[in-house]
C-alpha positions as CSV (number, residue, x, y, z in Angstrom):
1,X,140.6,-4.7,26.7
2,X,136.8,-4.9,26.7
3,X,135.3,-7.7,24.6
4,X,133.2,-5.4,22.6
5,X,136.4,-4.1,21.0
6,X,137.4,-7.5,19.6
7,X,136.1,-6.9,16.0
8,X,137.8,-3.5,15.9
9,X,141.0,-5.2,17.1
10,X,140.8,-7.8,14.4
11,X,140.2,-5.2,11.7
12,X,143.1,-3.0,13.0
13,X,145.6,-5.8,13.1
14,X,145.0,-7.3,9.6
15,X,148.3,-6.2,8.3
16,X,150.1,-7.9,11.2
17,X,148.7,-11.3,10.5
18,X,150.3,-13.9,8.3
19,X,148.6,-15.0,5.1
20,X,146.8,-18.0,6.7
21,X,145.6,-16.0,9.7
22,X,144.4,-13.2,7.4
23,X,142.2,-15.7,5.7
24,X,140.6,-16.6,9.0
25,X,140.1,-12.9,9.8
26,X,138.5,-12.2,6.5
27,X,135.9,-15.0,7.0
28,X,135.1,-13.7,10.5
29,X,134.8,-10.0,9.4
30,X,132.7,-10.9,6.4
31,X,129.9,-12.2,8.7
32,X,130.8,-12.1,12.5
33,X,127.4,-13.4,13.5
34,X,127.7,-16.5,11.3
35,X,131.2,-17.1,12.6
36,X,129.9,-17.5,16.2
37,X,127.9,-20.5,15.0
38,X,130.7,-22.2,13.1
39,X,132.6,-25.2,14.4
40,X,136.4,-24.9,14.2
41,X,136.3,-27.4,11.3
42,X,133.8,-25.3,9.4
43,X,135.7,-22.1,9.9
44,X,139.0,-23.7,8.9
45,X,137.3,-25.1,5.7
46,X,135.7,-21.7,4.9
47,X,139.1,-20.0,5.2
48,X,141.0,-22.9,3.5
49,X,143.4,-23.3,6.4
50,X,144.1,-25.9,9.0
51,X,142.4,-26.1,12.4
52,X,145.8,-25.4,14.2
53,X,145.9,-22.2,12.2
54,X,142.5,-21.2,13.6
55,X,143.6,-21.9,17.1
56,X,146.8,-19.9,16.6
57,X,144.7,-17.0,15.3
58,X,142.5,-17.2,18.4
59,X,145.4,-17.1,20.8
60,X,146.7,-14.0,19.0
61,X,143.6,-12.2,20.4
62,X,144.0,-13.3,24.0
63,X,141.6,-16.3,23.7
64,X,142.5,-19.6,25.3
65,X,141.3,-21.4,22.2
66,X,138.5,-21.5,19.7
67,X,135.6,-21.9,22.1
68,X,136.8,-19.0,24.2
69,X,137.2,-16.9,21.1
70,X,133.6,-17.6,20.0
71,X,132.4,-16.4,23.4
72,X,134.4,-13.2,23.1
73,X,133.1,-12.7,19.5
74,X,129.5,-13.2,20.7
75,X,130.1,-10.6,23.5
76,X,131.5,-8.2,20.9
77,X,128.3,-8.5,18.8
78,X,126.2,-8.0,21.9
79,X,128.0,-4.8,22.6
80,X,126.8,-3.1,19.4
81,X,126.8,-3.3,15.6
82,X,130.3,-4.0,14.4
83,X,132.0,-2.0,11.7
84,X,132.9,-4.6,9.1
85,X,135.6,-3.5,6.7
86,X,133.9,-4.2,3.3
87,X,135.1,-1.8,0.7
88,X,133.0,-1.1,-2.4
89,X,134.5,-2.9,-5.4
90,X,134.3,-2.0,-9.0
91,X,132.1,-5.0,-9.9
92,X,129.6,-4.5,-7.1
93,X,126.0,-4.3,-8.2
94,X,123.4,-1.9,-6.6
95,X,122.5,-4.5,-4.0
96,X,126.2,-5.0,-3.1
97,X,127.3,-1.4,-2.8
98,X,124.0,-0.3,-1.2
99,X,124.3,-2.9,1.5
100,X,128.0,-2.0,2.2
101,X,127.3,1.7,2.4
102,X,124.3,1.3,4.7
103,X,126.1,-1.3,6.8
104,X,129.1,0.9,7.3
105,X,126.9,3.9,8.2
106,X,124.8,2.0,10.7
107,X,127.9,0.5,12.3
108,X,129.7,3.8,12.5
109,X,126.6,5.5,14.1
110,X,126.3,2.7,16.7
111,X,130.0,2.9,17.5
112,X,129.7,6.7,18.0
113,X,126.6,6.2,20.2
114,X,128.5,3.9,22.5
115,X,131.4,6.3,22.7
116,X,129.2,9.3,23.4
117,X,130.5,11.3,26.4
118,X,127.5,12.6,28.3
119,X,129.5,15.1,30.4
120,X,130.9,16.7,27.2
121,X,127.4,16.9,25.8
122,X,126.1,18.6,28.9
123,X,129.0,21.2,28.9
124,X,128.3,21.9,25.2
125,X,124.6,22.4,25.9
126,X,125.5,24.8,28.8
127,X,127.5,27.0,26.5
128,X,124.8,27.0,23.8
129,X,122.0,27.8,26.3
130,X,124.0,30.9,27.5
131,X,125.0,32.1,24.0
132,X,124.0,35.5,22.7
133,X,124.5,34.3,19.2
134,X,125.8,31.1,17.5
135,X,127.9,30.6,14.4
136,X,128.3,27.2,12.7
137,X,131.4,26.8,10.5
138,X,132.0,23.9,8.1
139,X,134.0,23.4,4.9
140,X,133.5,20.8,2.2
141,X,131.4,17.9,3.3
142,X,131.0,19.6,6.7
143,X,129.3,22.6,5.1
144,X,125.8,21.0,4.8
145,X,126.1,19.9,8.4
146,X,126.6,23.5,9.4
147,X,123.5,24.5,7.3
148,X,121.5,21.7,9.0
149,X,122.5,23.1,12.4
150,X,121.3,26.6,11.5
151,X,118.0,25.1,10.4
152,X,117.5,23.5,13.8
153,X,118.9,26.2,16.1
154,X,117.2,29.2,14.6
155,X,114.1,28.0,16.4
156,X,115.6,28.9,19.8
157,X,115.0,32.7,19.4
158,X,118.8,33.3,19.0
159,X,120.7,34.9,16.2
160,X,122.1,31.8,14.4
161,X,124.1,31.7,11.1
162,X,126.0,29.0,9.2
163,X,129.1,29.8,7.1
164,X,130.8,27.6,4.4
165,X,133.1,30.3,3.0
166,X,136.4,30.5,4.8
167,X,136.8,34.2,4.3
168,X,133.4,34.9,5.9
169,X,134.4,32.5,8.7
170,X,137.5,34.5,9.3
171,X,135.7,37.8,9.3
172,X,133.0,36.5,11.7
173,X,135.6,35.1,14.0
174,X,137.4,38.5,14.1
175,X,134.2,40.3,15.0
176,X,133.2,37.9,17.8
177,X,132.6,39.0,21.4
178,X,132.2,37.5,24.8
179,X,128.9,35.6,24.7
180,X,129.3,34.4,21.2
181,X,129.6,30.6,20.5
182,X,131.3,29.3,17.4
183,X,130.7,25.6,16.5
184,X,133.3,24.3,14.1
185,X,132.7,21.0,12.3
186,X,135.6,19.1,10.9
187,X,136.2,15.4,10.5
188,X,140.0,15.6,10.4
189,X,140.5,18.7,12.5
190,X,143.6,19.3,10.5
191,X,142.4,22.1,8.1
192,X,144.8,25.0,8.7
193,X,142.3,27.7,8.1
194,X,139.8,26.3,10.6
195,X,142.5,25.9,13.2
196,X,143.5,29.6,12.7
197,X,139.8,30.6,12.8
198,X,139.2,28.8,16.0
199,X,142.2,30.5,17.6
200,X,141.0,33.9,16.3
201,X,137.5,33.4,17.7
202,X,138.8,32.5,21.1
203,X,141.2,35.4,21.2
204,X,138.2,37.7,20.7
205,X,136.3,36.2,23.6
206,X,134.1,33.6,21.9
207,X,133.4,30.1,23.1
208,X,134.6,27.6,20.5
209,X,133.0,24.1,20.3
210,X,134.5,21.6,18.0
211,X,132.9,18.5,16.5
212,X,136.1,16.9,15.3
213,X,138.7,14.2,15.8
214,X,140.3,13.8,19.2
215,X,143.9,15.0,19.6
216,X,143.7,17.1,16.4
217,X,145.1,20.6,16.0
218,X,141.6,21.9,15.9
219,X,140.6,20.2,19.1
220,X,143.6,21.8,20.8
221,X,142.1,25.3,20.0
222,X,138.6,24.5,21.2
223,X,137.0,25.4,24.5
224,X,135.2,22.0,24.4
225,X,135.0,19.2,21.8
226,X,132.7,16.4,20.9
227,X,135.1,13.8,19.6
228,X,134.2,11.7,16.6
229,X,136.2,8.6,15.8
230,X,135.1,6.7,12.7
231,X,136.9,4.3,10.5
232,X,136.5,6.2,7.2
233,X,137.0,4.2,4.0
234,X,139.1,6.4,1.7
235,X,138.1,4.4,-1.4
236,X,136.8,6.8,-4.1
237,X,133.4,4.9,-4.2
238,X,132.7,5.1,-0.4
239,X,131.1,8.3,1.0
240,X,132.1,9.6,4.4
241,X,130.1,8.2,7.3
242,X,131.5,10.9,9.6
243,X,129.0,13.4,8.3
244,X,126.1,11.2,9.4
245,X,127.6,11.1,12.9
246,X,128.0,14.9,12.8
247,X,124.3,15.3,11.9
248,X,123.3,13.0,14.7
249,X,125.4,15.1,17.2
250,X,123.7,18.3,16.0
251,X,120.4,16.6,16.8
252,X,121.7,15.6,20.2
253,X,122.7,19.2,21.0
254,X,119.5,20.7,19.6
255,X,117.5,18.3,21.8
256,X,119.6,19.1,24.8
257,X,118.9,22.8,24.3
258,X,115.1,22.2,23.8
259,X,114.9,20.1,27.0
260,X,116.9,22.7,29.0
261,X,114.5,25.4,27.9
262,X,111.6,23.7,29.6
263,X,108.0,22.9,28.8
264,X,107.1,26.6,28.3
265,X,109.3,26.7,25.3
266,X,107.4,23.9,23.6
267,X,104.6,26.4,22.8
268,X,107.0,28.4,20.7
269,X,108.3,25.3,18.8
270,X,104.7,24.3,18.1
271,X,103.9,27.7,16.8
272,X,106.7,27.4,14.2
273,X,105.6,23.9,13.2
274,X,102.0,25.0,12.9
275,X,103.0,27.8,10.6
276,X,103.8,25.2,7.9
277,X,100.3,23.6,7.9
278,X,98.9,25.9,5.3
279,X,101.8,25.0,2.9
280,X,101.0,21.3,2.8
281,X,98.3,19.1,1.2
282,X,96.3,17.2,3.8
283,X,97.5,13.7,4.6
284,X,95.4,11.0,2.8
């Protein structure tokens, strides 16, 4: 397995480790960058374990020993921002929970960036470029993402609407025709109504693009998917980072459509932007 997955592997295997090895993992995950500079004695002391325990932990992750493990850990950090499992606690102050939320979001975005499938993006842009009209569907936390997509895509001289009401979504899907594109945004991809709506839209000739989890029931009903894998923290205090990834993917698609339209289309976009000048005070 690639070295940049090491931190993810440690996090995913926490429950498998014994109590002493879990202490080593906790110290590493709390600050992976600092761990790369620790001697084995320092790490053992920080985790309140013995040096043989540290070596045993390292061998559990296919390292020959502690020096080899530190190299793999450094390579993991070089590959991108690690998602560090740090749940918000009841006694966290603003500095604490603010840092954890921003850190989790930054890491999740970086992870999604590295997993981005350019070929899928290109295919999705192909469908959007050829669309006669586009409908964005989202429920719950995905609703504002659908609204943001409408805000961006209306600039392309296409009929574009966003729907957050499941009954409206069903009626729109039933009235779809060949040439319509329906974009369904769902983190889990397991909402029954959205799966049924995707099937209904495709049965009526629409292209259905899903921004959703891989292997989900929704993904199975889509013409094409942009897969989002993010380690959501289900703690009541932690907001979903997935919606930030969804917003970024909407920006990627909108940019792809803009570039595909060519330089002549930039005049139209400038005209829309210039129309707002009269509504703003001059910059100081």
